[in-house]
C-alpha positions as a Markdown table, in Angstrom:
| # | Residue | x | y | z |
|---|---|---|---|---|
| 1 | Met | 11.0 | -90.3 | -93.3 |
| 2 | Ser | 11.7 | -93.9 | -93.4 |
| 3 | Glu | 12.1 | -95.7 | -96.8 |
| 4 | Leu | 9.5 | -98.2 | -98.0 |
| 5 | Lys | 10.4 | -101.8 | -97.0 |
| 6 | Val | 8.6 | -104.8 | -98.4 |
| 7 | Phe | 8.6 | -108.5 | -97.4 |
| 8 | Asn | 10.1 | -110.1 | -100.6 |
| 9 | Ser | 8.9 | -113.8 | -100.6 |
| 10 | Phe | 11.8 | -114.6 | -102.8 |
| 11 | Ser | 14.5 | -113.6 | -100.3 |
| 12 | Arg | 12.3 | -114.2 | -97.2 |
| 13 | Ser | 13.3 | -110.9 | -95.8 |
| 14 | Lys | 12.2 | -107.3 | -95.7 |
| 15 | Glu | 14.0 | -105.2 | -98.4 |
| 16 | Val | 14.2 | -101.6 | -99.0 |
| 17 | Phe | 12.0 | -101.0 | -102.0 |
| 18 | Lys | 13.7 | -99.6 | -105.2 |
| 19 | Pro | 11.7 | -99.4 | -108.3 |
| 20 | Ile | 13.4 | -100.1 | -111.6 |
| 21 | Ile | 12.4 | -96.6 | -112.8 |
| 22 | Pro | 12.4 | -94.0 | -109.9 |
| 23 | Gly | 9.1 | -92.8 | -109.1 |
| 24 | Lys | 7.2 | -95.4 | -111.2 |
| 25 | Ile | 6.0 | -98.9 | -110.3 |
| 26 | Gly | 4.8 | -101.9 | -112.4 |
| 27 | Met | 2.8 | -104.3 | -110.4 |
| 28 | Tyr | 1.0 | -107.5 | -111.4 |
| 29 | Val | -1.4 | -109.3 | -109.3 |
| 30 | Cys | -3.1 | -112.7 | -110.2 |
| 31 | Gly | -6.7 | -112.3 | -110.5 |
| 32 | Ala | -9.8 | -114.6 | -110.5 |
| 33 | Thr | -10.5 | -117.7 | -112.4 |
| 34 | Val | -14.1 | -116.8 | -113.5 |
| 35 | Tyr | -16.2 | -120.0 | -113.4 |
| 36 | Asp | -18.2 | -118.8 | -110.2 |
| 37 | Leu | -18.8 | -116.0 | -107.8 |
| 38 | Ile | -15.5 | -114.8 | -106.0 |
| 39 | His | -15.2 | -116.3 | -102.5 |
| 40 | Thr | -14.2 | -114.5 | -99.4 |
| 41 | Gly | -10.7 | -115.7 | -99.6 |
| 42 | Asn | -10.5 | -114.2 | -103.2 |
| 43 | Ala | -11.9 | -111.0 | -102.0 |
| 44 | Arg | -9.4 | -110.7 | -99.2 |
| 45 | Thr | -6.5 | -111.0 | -101.9 |
| 46 | Phe | -8.1 | -108.2 | -104.0 |
| 47 | Val | -8.6 | -106.0 | -101.0 |
| 48 | Ser | -5.2 | -106.4 | -99.7 |
| 49 | Phe | -3.5 | -105.5 | -103.0 |
| 50 | Asp | -6.0 | -102.6 | -103.3 |
| 51 | Val | -4.7 | -101.2 | -100.2 |
| 52 | Ile | -1.1 | -101.7 | -101.4 |
| 53 | Asn | -2.1 | -100.0 | -104.8 |
| 54 | Arg | -3.8 | -97.1 | -103.0 |
| 55 | Tyr | -0.8 | -96.6 | -100.7 |
| 56 | Leu | 1.8 | -96.7 | -103.4 |
| 57 | Arg | -0.1 | -93.9 | -105.1 |
| 58 | Phe | -0.5 | -92.0 | -101.9 |
| 59 | Ala | 3.3 | -92.2 | -101.3 |
| 60 | Gly | 3.7 | -90.5 | -104.8 |
| 61 | Tyr | 4.4 | -93.3 | -107.1 |
| 62 | Asp | 3.1 | -93.5 | -110.7 |
| 63 | Val | 1.7 | -97.1 | -110.5 |
| 64 | Thr | 0.8 | -99.3 | -113.5 |
| 65 | Phe | -1.4 | -102.0 | -111.9 |
| 66 | Val | -2.1 | -105.1 | -113.9 |
| 67 | Arg | -4.6 | -107.7 | -112.5 |
| 68 | Asn | -5.4 | -110.5 | -114.9 |
| 69 | Ile | -8.6 | -112.5 | -115.5 |
| 70 | Thr | -8.0 | -116.2 | -116.0 |
| 71 | Asp | -10.8 | -117.0 | -118.7 |
| 72 | Ile | -9.5 | -120.3 | -120.0 |
| 73 | Asp | -9.3 | -123.1 | -117.4 |
| 74 | Asp | -10.3 | -126.6 | -116.8 |
| 75 | Lys | -12.9 | -125.5 | -114.3 |
| 76 | Ile | -14.4 | -123.0 | -116.6 |
| 77 | Ile | -14.7 | -125.5 | -119.4 |
| 78 | Lys | -16.3 | -128.1 | -117.0 |
| 79 | Arg | -18.7 | -125.6 | -115.7 |
| 80 | Ala | -19.6 | -124.3 | -119.1 |
| 81 | Asn | -20.3 | -127.8 | -120.4 |
| 82 | Glu | -22.4 | -128.6 | -117.4 |
| 83 | Asn | -24.4 | -125.4 | -118.1 |
| 84 | Lys | -24.5 | -126.3 | -121.7 |
| 85 | Glu | -23.2 | -122.8 | -122.7 |
| 86 | Thr | -20.0 | -121.5 | -124.2 |
| 87 | Phe | -17.1 | -120.8 | -122.1 |
| 88 | Glu | -17.2 | -117.1 | -123.3 |
| 89 | Asn | -20.9 | -116.8 | -122.1 |
| 90 | Leu | -20.0 | -118.2 | -118.7 |
| 91 | Thr | -17.0 | -116.0 | -118.3 |
| 92 | Glu | -18.7 | -112.8 | -119.4 |
| 93 | Arg | -21.4 | -113.3 | -116.9 |
| 94 | Met | -19.0 | -114.2 | -114.2 |
| 95 | Ile | -16.7 | -111.2 | -114.9 |
| 96 | Ala | -19.6 | -109.1 | -114.7 |
| 97 | Glu | -20.6 | -110.6 | -111.3 |
| 98 | Met | -17.0 | -110.3 | -110.1 |
| 99 | His | -16.9 | -106.6 | -110.9 |
| 100 | Lys | -20.2 | -106.0 | -109.1 |
| 101 | Asp | -18.8 | -107.6 | -105.9 |
| 102 | Leu | -15.4 | -105.7 | -106.2 |
| 103 | Asp | -17.1 | -102.5 | -106.9 |
| 104 | Thr | -19.4 | -103.0 | -103.7 |
| 105 | Leu | -16.1 | -103.6 | -101.8 |
| 106 | Asn | -14.8 | -100.3 | -103.2 |
| 107 | Val | -11.8 | -102.3 | -104.8 |
| 108 | Leu | -10.3 | -99.8 | -107.6 |
| 109 | Arg | -10.3 | -101.3 | -111.0 |
| 110 | Pro | -6.9 | -102.0 | -112.2 |
| 111 | Asp | -5.1 | -100.0 | -114.9 |
| 112 | Val | -5.0 | -102.9 | -117.2 |
| 113 | Glu | -7.3 | -106.1 | -116.7 |
| 114 | Pro | -6.2 | -108.6 | -119.4 |
| 115 | Arg | -7.9 | -111.8 | -120.2 |
| 116 | Ala | -6.1 | -115.0 | -120.9 |
| 117 | Ser | -8.2 | -115.5 | -124.3 |
| 118 | Gln | -7.0 | -112.0 | -125.5 |
| 119 | Val | -3.2 | -112.9 | -125.4 |
| 120 | Ile | -3.0 | -116.2 | -127.4 |
| 121 | Pro | -0.5 | -114.9 | -129.9 |
| 122 | Glu | 1.8 | -113.7 | -127.1 |
| 123 | Ile | 1.4 | -117.2 | -125.3 |
| 124 | Ile | 2.5 | -119.0 | -128.6 |
| 125 | Asn | 5.4 | -116.7 | -128.9 |
| 126 | Ile | 6.7 | -117.3 | -125.6 |
| 127 | Cys | 6.2 | -121.1 | -126.2 |
| 128 | Leu | 8.2 | -120.8 | -129.3 |
| 129 | Glu | 10.9 | -119.1 | -127.5 |
| 130 | Leu | 11.1 | -121.8 | -124.8 |
| 131 | Gln | 11.0 | -124.5 | -127.6 |
| 132 | Asp | 13.9 | -122.9 | -129.6 |
| 133 | Lys | 16.1 | -122.6 | -126.3 |
| 134 | Gly | 15.5 | -126.4 | -125.6 |
| 135 | Tyr | 13.1 | -126.1 | -122.6 |
| 136 | Thr | 10.3 | -128.0 | -124.0 |
| 137 | Tyr | 9.2 | -131.2 | -125.4 |
| 138 | Gln | 5.9 | -132.8 | -126.8 |
| 139 | Asn | 4.5 | -135.8 | -125.2 |
| 140 | Ser | 2.7 | -138.8 | -126.9 |
| 141 | Asp | -0.6 | -136.8 | -126.7 |
| 142 | Gly | 1.0 | -133.8 | -128.5 |
| 143 | Asp | 0.9 | -131.5 | -125.5 |
| 144 | Leu | 3.8 | -129.1 | -125.2 |
| 145 | Leu | 5.6 | -129.3 | -121.7 |
| 146 | Phe | 8.2 | -127.4 | -119.9 |
| 147 | Arg | 11.0 | -129.5 | -118.8 |
| 148 | Val | 11.8 | -128.5 | -115.2 |
| 149 | Asp | 15.2 | -130.2 | -114.9 |
| 150 | Lys | 16.5 | -127.9 | -117.6 |
| 151 | Tyr | 16.0 | -124.9 | -115.2 |
| 152 | Ala | 18.7 | -124.9 | -112.6 |
| 153 | Asp | 16.9 | -122.3 | -110.3 |
| 154 | Tyr | 13.6 | -124.1 | -110.1 |
| 155 | Gly | 12.2 | -124.1 | -106.6 |
| 156 | Gln | 14.0 | -121.0 | -105.3 |
| 157 | Leu | 10.9 | -119.0 | -104.9 |
| 158 | Ser | 8.9 | -121.6 | -103.0 |
| 159 | Arg | 12.2 | -122.7 | -101.2 |
| 160 | Gln | 11.6 | -126.4 | -102.2 |
| 161 | Val | 14.2 | -128.8 | -103.2 |
| 162 | Leu | 13.9 | -130.3 | -106.6 |
| 163 | Glu | 13.9 | -133.9 | -105.6 |
| 164 | Gln | 11.5 | -133.3 | -102.6 |
| 165 | Leu | 8.9 | -131.1 | -104.2 |
| 166 | Gln | 5.3 | -132.0 | -103.5 |
| 167 | Thr | 2.4 | -131.7 | -105.9 |
| 168 | Gly | 0.8 | -128.2 | -105.5 |
| 169 | Thr | -2.8 | -127.2 | -105.4 |
| 170 | Arg | -3.5 | -127.8 | -109.0 |
| 171 | Thr | -2.4 | -130.7 | -111.1 |
| 172 | Glu | -2.2 | -130.9 | -115.0 |
| 173 | Ile | -4.6 | -133.3 | -116.6 |
| 174 | Ser | -1.9 | -135.2 | -118.3 |
| 175 | Gln | 0.5 | -137.4 | -116.6 |
| 176 | Asn | 2.3 | -138.3 | -119.6 |
| 177 | Lys | 5.5 | -136.5 | -118.7 |
| 178 | Leu | 9.2 | -137.0 | -118.3 |
| 179 | Ser | 9.0 | -135.7 | -114.8 |
| 180 | Ser | 5.9 | -135.3 | -112.5 |
| 181 | Leu | 7.0 | -131.7 | -112.2 |
| 182 | Asp | 7.0 | -130.8 | -115.8 |
| 183 | Phe | 4.0 | -128.8 | -116.6 |
| 184 | Val | 1.8 | -128.2 | -119.7 |
| 185 | Leu | 2.4 | -125.0 | -121.8 |
| 186 | Trp | -0.1 | -125.9 | -124.6 |
| 187 | Lys | -2.6 | -128.6 | -124.6 |
| 188 | Gln | -4.0 | -130.5 | -127.5 |
| 189 | Ala | -7.7 | -129.8 | -128.4 |
| 190 | Lys | -10.4 | -132.0 | -127.0 |
| 191 | Pro | -14.1 | -132.2 | -128.0 |
| 192 | Gly | -16.0 | -129.6 | -126.1 |
| 193 | Glu | -13.1 | -127.3 | -125.4 |
| 194 | Pro | -12.1 | -123.8 | -126.7 |
| 195 | Met | -9.3 | -124.1 | -129.2 |
| 196 | Trp | -6.9 | -122.0 | -131.2 |
| 197 | Asp | -4.4 | -122.7 | -134.0 |
| 198 | Ser | -0.8 | -123.2 | -133.1 |
| 199 | Pro | 2.5 | -124.6 | -134.3 |
| 200 | Trp | 1.6 | -127.7 | -132.3 |
| 201 | Gly | -1.9 | -128.1 | -133.8 |
| 202 | Lys | -5.3 | -126.9 | -132.4 |
| 203 | Gly | -5.4 | -126.4 | -128.7 |
| 204 | Arg | -5.4 | -124.1 | -125.8 |
| 205 | Pro | -2.8 | -122.8 | -123.3 |
| 206 | Gly | -1.9 | -124.2 | -119.9 |
| 207 | Trp | -2.7 | -122.2 | -116.8 |
| 208 | His | 0.8 | -120.9 | -115.9 |
| 209 | Ile | 1.8 | -119.7 | -119.3 |
| 210 | Glu | -1.2 | -117.2 | -119.5 |
| 211 | Cys | 0.1 | -115.0 | -116.6 |
| 212 | Ser | 3.5 | -115.0 | -118.1 |
| 213 | Ala | 2.1 | -113.7 | -121.4 |
| 214 | Met | 0.0 | -111.0 | -119.9 |
| 215 | Asn | 2.5 | -109.5 | -117.4 |
| 216 | Asn | 5.2 | -109.6 | -120.2 |
| 217 | Lys | 2.9 | -107.9 | -122.6 |
| 218 | Phe | 1.9 | -105.0 | -120.3 |
| 219 | Leu | 4.9 | -104.8 | -118.0 |
| 220 | Gly | 7.8 | -106.2 | -119.8 |
| 221 | Ser | 10.2 | -108.9 | -119.0 |
| 222 | Asn | 11.5 | -107.3 | -115.7 |
| 223 | Phe | 9.0 | -105.5 | -113.4 |
| 224 | Asp | 8.7 | -104.4 | -109.9 |
| 225 | Ile | 6.1 | -106.3 | -108.0 |
| 226 | His | 4.3 | -109.6 | -108.5 |
| 227 | Gly | 1.5 | -110.3 | -106.1 |
| 228 | Gly | -1.0 | -113.1 | -105.3 |
| 229 | Gly | -2.5 | -115.3 | -102.6 |
| 230 | Asn | 0.1 | -117.4 | -100.8 |
| 231 | Asp | -1.5 | -120.5 | -102.0 |
| 232 | Leu | -0.2 | -119.7 | -105.5 |
| 233 | Met | 3.4 | -119.6 | -104.6 |
| 234 | Phe | 3.8 | -123.2 | -105.7 |
| 235 | Pro | 3.2 | -124.4 | -108.1 |
| 236 | His | 1.7 | -121.4 | -110.1 |
| 237 | His | 4.3 | -118.7 | -109.2 |
| 238 | Glu | 7.2 | -121.1 | -109.3 |
| 239 | Asn | 6.3 | -122.4 | -112.8 |
| 240 | Glu | 5.4 | -118.9 | -114.0 |
| 241 | Arg | 8.9 | -117.5 | -113.0 |
| 242 | Ala | 10.7 | -120.5 | -114.5 |
| 243 | Gln | 9.1 | -120.1 | -118.0 |
| 244 | Ser | 9.4 | -116.3 | -117.9 |
| 245 | Cys | 13.1 | -116.3 | -116.9 |
| 246 | Cys | 13.9 | -119.1 | -119.4 |
| 247 | Ala | 12.0 | -117.3 | -122.2 |
| 248 | Thr | 13.3 | -113.9 | -121.8 |
| 249 | Glu | 16.7 | -114.5 | -120.0 |
| 250 | Asp | 15.6 | -111.5 | -117.6 |
| 251 | Lys | 15.0 | -111.4 | -113.9 |
| 252 | Phe | 11.2 | -111.2 | -114.3 |
| 253 | Ala | 9.7 | -109.8 | -110.9 |
| 254 | Asn | 12.1 | -108.0 | -108.4 |
| 255 | Tyr | 9.8 | -108.3 | -105.6 |
| 256 | Trp | 7.3 | -111.2 | -104.8 |
| 257 | Leu | 4.4 | -110.2 | -102.5 |
| 258 | His | 2.0 | -112.9 | -101.1 |
| 259 | Ser | -1.2 | -112.2 | -99.1 |
| 260 | Gly | -2.5 | -114.5 | -96.3 |
| 261 | Met | -5.7 | -116.6 | -96.3 |
| 262 | Val | -9.1 | -116.2 | -94.7 |
| 263 | Met | -9.3 | -118.9 | -92.0 |
| 264 | Ile | -12.4 | -120.5 | -90.5 |
| 265 | Asp | -11.8 | -122.7 | -87.5 |
| 266 | Lys | -8.1 | -122.4 | -88.1 |
| 267 | Glu | -8.5 | -123.9 | -91.6 |
| 268 | Lys | -8.0 | -122.1 | -94.9 |
| 269 | Met | -11.2 | -121.1 | -96.6 |
| 270 | Ser | -11.3 | -123.0 | -99.9 |
| 271 | Lys | -13.6 | -124.7 | -102.3 |
| 272 | Ser | -11.7 | -127.9 | -102.1 |
| 273 | Leu | -12.3 | -128.0 | -98.2 |
| 274 | Asn | -16.0 | -127.0 | -98.7 |
| 275 | Asn | -15.7 | -124.4 | -95.9 |
| 276 | Phe | -16.0 | -121.5 | -98.1 |
| 277 | Phe | -18.7 | -118.8 | -98.8 |
| 278 | Thr | -18.8 | -116.2 | -101.3 |
| 279 | Ala | -18.0 | -112.6 | -100.9 |
| 280 | Arg | -21.7 | -111.9 | -101.9 |
| 281 | Thr | -22.9 | -113.8 | -99.0 |
| 282 | Leu | -20.9 | -111.5 | -96.6 |
| 283 | Leu | -21.9 | -108.5 | -98.5 |
| 284 | Glu | -25.6 | -109.2 | -98.4 |
| 285 | Lys | -25.5 | -110.2 | -94.7 |
| 286 | Tyr | -23.5 | -107.3 | -93.2 |
| 287 | Asp | -22.7 | -103.6 | -93.9 |
| 288 | Thr | -20.6 | -103.5 | -97.0 |
| 289 | Glu | -18.2 | -101.0 | -95.7 |
| 290 | Ala | -17.7 | -102.9 | -92.6 |
| 291 | Val | -16.8 | -106.0 | -94.7 |
| 292 | Arg | -14.3 | -104.0 | -96.5 |
| 293 | Phe | -12.8 | -102.7 | -93.3 |
| 294 | Phe | -12.5 | -106.2 | -91.9 |
| 295 | Leu | -10.9 | -107.5 | -94.9 |
| 296 | Ala | -8.3 | -104.5 | -95.0 |
| 297 | Ser | -7.5 | -104.5 | -91.2 |
| 298 | Ala | -5.0 | -107.2 | -90.9 |
| 299 | Gln | -1.4 | -107.1 | -92.2 |
| 300 | Tyr | -1.8 | -108.4 | -95.7 |
| 301 | Arg | 0.8 | -111.3 | -95.1 |
| 302 | Ser | -1.0 | -112.6 | -92.2 |
| 303 | Asp | -3.9 | -115.0 | -92.1 |
| 304 | Leu | -7.4 | -113.4 | -91.2 |
| 305 | Asn | -9.8 | -115.2 | -89.0 |
| 306 | Tyr | -13.4 | -114.9 | -89.9 |
| 307 | Thr | -15.9 | -114.8 | -87.1 |
| 308 | Thr | -19.2 | -112.9 | -86.7 |
| 309 | Glu | -17.5 | -111.1 | -83.8 |
| 310 | Asn | -14.6 | -109.7 | -86.0 |
| 311 | Ile | -17.2 | -108.4 | -88.4 |
| 312 | Glu | -19.0 | -106.8 | -85.5 |
| 313 | Ile | -15.8 | -105.2 | -84.3 |
| 314 | Ala | -15.2 | -103.8 | -87.7 |
| 315 | Thr | -18.5 | -102.4 | -87.7 |
| 316 | Lys | -18.3 | -100.7 | -84.3 |
| 317 | Ser | -14.8 | -99.4 | -85.3 |
| 318 | Leu | -16.3 | -97.8 | -88.5 |
| 319 | Glu | -19.1 | -96.1 | -86.4 |
| 320 | Arg | -16.4 | -94.7 | -84.2 |
| 321 | Leu | -14.5 | -93.4 | -87.1 |
| 322 | Tyr | -17.5 | -91.8 | -88.8 |
| 323 | Thr | -18.7 | -90.3 | -85.6 |
| 324 | Ala | -15.4 | -88.2 | -85.5 |
| 325 | Leu | -16.1 | -87.1 | -89.0 |
| 326 | Lys | -19.6 | -85.8 | -88.1 |
| 327 | Asn | -19.9 | -82.0 | -88.4 |
| 328 | Asn | -16.1 | -81.7 | -89.3 |
| 329 | Ser | -15.8 | -83.7 | -92.7 |
| 330 | Asp | -19.3 | -84.8 | -93.5 |
| 331 | Lys | -18.8 | -85.0 | -97.2 |
| 332 | Val | -16.6 | -87.4 | -99.4 |
| 333 | Leu | -13.3 | -85.6 | -100.4 |
| 334 | Glu | -13.5 | -84.4 | -104.0 |
| 335 | Lys | -9.8 | -85.0 | -104.7 |
| 336 | Ser | -7.2 | -87.7 | -103.9 |
| 337 | Tyr | -4.1 | -86.7 | -102.0 |
| 338 | Thr | -0.5 | -87.9 | -101.8 |
| 339 | Ala | 1.2 | -87.7 | -98.4 |
| 340 | Lys | 2.9 | -84.4 | -99.6 |
| 341 | Thr | -0.2 | -82.7 | -100.8 |
| 342 | Leu | -2.2 | -83.9 | -97.7 |
| 343 | Lys | 0.3 | -82.3 | -95.3 |
| 344 | Glu | 0.5 | -79.0 | -97.5 |
| 345 | Glu | -3.4 | -78.5 | -97.3 |
| 346 | Phe | -4.3 | -79.5 | -93.8 |
| 347 | Lys | -1.1 | -79.1 | -91.8 |
| 348 | Cys | -1.5 | -82.3 | -89.8 |
| 349 | Asp | 2.1 | -83.5 | -90.3 |
| 350 | Leu | 2.4 | -85.6 | -87.1 |
| 351 | Tyr | -0.3 | -88.0 | -88.1 |
| 352 | Val | 0.5 | -88.2 | -91.7 |
| 353 | Asp | 4.1 | -89.0 | -90.9 |
| 354 | Lys | 3.1 | -91.7 | -88.3 |
| 355 | Phe | 0.8 | -93.2 | -91.0 |
| 356 | Val | 3.6 | -93.4 | -93.5 |
| 357 | Glu | 5.9 | -94.7 | -91.1 |
| 358 | Ala | 3.5 | -97.6 | -90.4 |
| 359 | Met | 2.8 | -98.3 | -94.0 |
| 360 | Asn | 6.4 | -98.1 | -95.0 |
| 361 | Asp | 7.1 | -101.1 | -92.8 |
| 362 | Asp | 5.6 | -103.6 | -95.3 |
| 363 | Phe | 2.2 | -102.0 | -95.4 |
| 364 | Asn | 1.6 | -102.5 | -91.7 |
| 365 | Ala | -2.2 | -102.0 | -91.7 |
| 366 | Pro | -2.9 | -102.5 | -87.9 |
| 367 | Glu | -0.3 | -99.7 | -86.9 |
| 368 | Ala | -1.6 | -97.5 | -89.7 |
| 369 | Ile | -5.1 | -98.1 | -88.5 |
| 370 | Ala | -4.1 | -97.2 | -85.0 |
| 371 | Val | -3.2 | -93.7 | -86.4 |
| 372 | Leu | -6.6 | -93.2 | -87.5 |
| 373 | Phe | -7.9 | -93.7 | -84.0 |
| 374 | Glu | -5.3 | -91.2 | -82.8 |
| 375 | Leu | -6.8 | -88.7 | -85.0 |
| 376 | Val | -10.2 | -89.5 | -83.6 |
| 377 | Thr | -8.8 | -88.8 | -80.1 |
| 378 | Ala | -7.3 | -85.5 | -81.3 |
| 379 | Ile | -10.6 | -84.4 | -83.0 |
| 380 | Asn | -12.5 | -85.1 | -79.9 |
| 381 | Ile | -10.3 | -83.1 | -77.7 |
| 382 | Glu | -9.6 | -80.2 | -80.1 |
| 383 | Lys | -11.5 | -77.1 | -79.2 |
| 384 | Asp | -10.7 | -75.0 | -82.3 |
| 385 | Gln | -13.3 | -75.8 | -85.0 |
| 386 | Ser | -10.9 | -75.1 | -88.0 |
| 387 | Lys | -8.2 | -77.4 | -86.5 |
| 388 | Gln | -10.9 | -80.0 | -86.0 |
| 389 | Ile | -11.8 | -79.8 | -89.6 |
| 390 | Asn | -8.3 | -80.2 | -90.7 |
| 391 | Leu | -7.8 | -83.3 | -88.4 |
| 392 | Ala | -11.1 | -84.8 | -89.7 |
| 393 | Asn | -10.1 | -84.2 | -93.3 |
| 394 | Thr | -6.8 | -85.7 | -92.8 |
| 395 | Leu | -8.6 | -88.8 | -91.1 |
| 396 | Arg | -10.8 | -89.1 | -94.1 |
| 397 | Ala | -7.9 | -88.9 | -96.6 |
| 398 | Leu | -5.8 | -91.5 | -94.7 |
| 399 | Gly | -9.0 | -93.7 | -94.5 |
| 400 | Asn | -9.2 | -93.6 | -98.3 |
| 401 | Val | -5.8 | -95.6 | -98.4 |
| 402 | Phe | -7.7 | -98.5 | -96.9 |
| 403 | Gly | -10.8 | -97.9 | -99.1 |
| 404 | Ile | -13.1 | -96.7 | -96.5 |
| 405 | Phe | -14.9 | -93.1 | -96.1 |
| 406 | Tyr | -16.5 | -93.4 | -99.4 |
| 407 | Lys | -19.9 | -92.2 | -97.9 |
| 408 | Thr | -21.0 | -88.9 | -96.5 |
| 409 | Thr | -21.6 | -89.3 | -92.7 |
| 410 | Glu | -25.3 | -88.9 | -93.3 |
| 411 | Gln | -25.4 | -91.9 | -95.7 |
| 412 | Phe | -23.4 | -94.0 | -93.3 |
| 413 | Phe | -25.5 | -93.4 | -90.4 |
| 414 | Lys | -28.7 | -93.7 | -92.4 |
| 415 | Asn | -27.5 | -97.1 | -93.7 |
| 416 | Thr | -26.6 | -98.4 | -90.2 |
| 417 | Asp | -29.7 | -97.0 | -88.5 |
| 418 | Asp | -32.1 | -98.4 | -91.3 |
| 419 | Leu | -30.3 | -101.8 | -91.5 |
| 420 | Glu | -33.0 | -104.4 | -91.3 |
| 421 | Val | -32.9 | -108.2 | -91.0 |
| 422 | Asp | -33.8 | -110.3 | -94.0 |
| 423 | Pro | -37.1 | -112.2 | -93.0 |
| 424 | Ser | -36.1 | -115.3 | -95.1 |
| 425 | Tyr | -32.8 | -115.6 | -93.4 |
| 426 | Ile | -34.4 | -115.4 | -90.0 |
| 427 | Glu | -36.9 | -118.1 | -91.0 |
| 428 | Glu | -34.1 | -120.2 | -92.2 |
| 429 | Leu | -32.0 | -119.8 | -88.9 |
| 430 | Ile | -35.2 | -120.8 | -86.9 |
| 431 | Ala | -35.9 | -123.8 | -89.0 |
| 432 | Lys | -32.2 | -124.8 | -88.5 |
| 433 | Arg | -32.6 | -124.3 | -84.7 |
| 434 | Ala | -35.7 | -126.5 | -84.5 |
| 435 | Lys | -33.9 | -129.4 | -86.5 |
| 436 | Ala | -30.9 | -129.0 | -84.3 |
| 437 | Arg | -33.1 | -129.2 | -81.1 |
| 438 | Glu | -34.8 | -132.2 | -82.5 |
| 439 | Glu | -31.6 | -134.1 | -83.2 |
| 440 | Lys | -30.2 | -133.0 | -79.9 |
| 441 | Asp | -27.4 | -131.1 | -81.8 |
| 442 | Trp | -26.8 | -128.6 | -79.1 |
| 443 | Ser | -23.7 | -127.1 | -80.6 |
| 444 | Thr | -25.6 | -126.2 | -83.8 |
| 445 | Ala | -28.5 | -124.8 | -81.8 |
| 446 | Asp | -26.3 | -122.7 | -79.7 |
| 447 | Ala | -24.6 | -121.3 | -82.6 |
| 448 | Val | -28.0 | -120.5 | -84.2 |
| 449 | Arg | -29.0 | -118.9 | -81.0 |
| 450 | Asp | -25.9 | -116.8 | -81.0 |
| 451 | Glu | -26.6 | -115.6 | -84.4 |
| 452 | Leu | -30.1 | -114.7 | -83.6 |
| 453 | Asn | -28.9 | -112.8 | -80.7 |
| 454 | Arg | -26.5 | -110.9 | -82.9 |
| 455 | Leu | -29.3 | -109.9 | -85.1 |
| 456 | Asn | -31.4 | -108.7 | -82.0 |
| 457 | Val | -34.0 | -111.3 | -82.9 |
| 458 | Val | -36.3 | -112.6 | -80.2 |
| 459 | Val | -38.0 | -116.0 | -80.8 |
| 460 | Glu | -41.1 | -116.7 | -78.7 |
| 461 | Asp | -42.4 | -120.3 | -78.7 |
| 462 | Gly | -46.2 | -120.7 | -78.3 |
| 463 | Leu | -49.0 | -123.2 | -78.5 |
| 464 | Asn | -49.5 | -122.4 | -82.2 |
| 465 | Gly | -45.9 | -122.4 | -83.1 |
| 466 | Tyr | -43.4 | -119.6 | -82.9 |
| 467 | Thr | -43.1 | -115.9 | -83.6 |
| 468 | Trp | -40.1 | -113.7 | -83.8 |
| 469 | Lys | -39.5 | -109.9 | -83.6 |
| 470 | Val | -36.5 | -107.6 | -83.8 |
| 471 | Lys | -35.6 | -105.9 | -80.6 |
| 472 | Lys | -35.4 | -102.1 | -80.8 |
């Protein structure tokens, strides 16, 4: 059996994974900033690391998985003020909505889910440690900043030369700095913002220091895996690493794992580009398990291209997988398995070993999913009923690593058979089609037509307007 290898963003290479404590793994993943519903790109990151978390447990590791919630942030404060509500009310509401979406996507809850607002004392302690060691200064506004030029290794994670670093995806409010790269650790209080007492006066933490405090509190100064979307590598992860290494004088994370983006028309899905849609939009529009399978189906580091066709492929693939389970493994498995216990119970070593071989290669999802379809073929040609059942149960257990097969076969096929279109959505599409035709916007009209065809909706124009129906 091969050793687990992971692509470490820090070294830019695949490395044999060696946990700090044999058999145990501490993993921290940057979670959501809860000012709105999570978008599909967020959901992809959550699903990617959910698969990694599930596989590490399947491989026999004792995992402590920490995924934070950013509940103090400029965007949260802005939205709360716009809504005329407290930041606590906004974040509580958005956390509940996030959990609703992630539960629908069958993403396991982390072992620990800390919030930035819950670790203010730890944040202050790290700031004091950095101040005592000469890594900080206060600007004329009273903000406490980290002095980047004091840390010789700055830029090593994102592979950027200090003099040539470009501004990342977020910028600090204050430009009152010794260097444009310096970042805020503690911000002075402003009217309408949450604030806490500190040695530097009333204020609130900066974004980067929040994560350092949370992973240090629950995993210590040196832990195994730090994960997140690849858009966080700079400046967030670079800054997080700098302040943590300087404060603790320890290595911080041994392996950095970064997931790819969801793309639309070859552009990253993001709110800043205004080309995003929420995960809930997808979950309301398509079969939820198909959405989960789509998000989990690519290698986690690669970008994932969203198209209606790709969701349809995921749906058809799931139907084929569930069909193989019919009459063989109809019910959801009552217990979870490791690779070892799965082989012992169902004696399908060949397929389990091939699956493990694929996942040990930096969690190679496409190759591992190919093994699931090899099992489908094996089930279909196997004549012995007891062997068919063993193969089907093995298929179901391996599928659980990808977070699928959480329904009985009866539930799955009832859901797909009874799936109905939303009349209000159809009316919206038809209105969009009419407007596009009127404006001679043929590309939009064609796109709407394709979507109606996908939904098996037939629109009939008549003297008294139009009618529509769903083809059976």
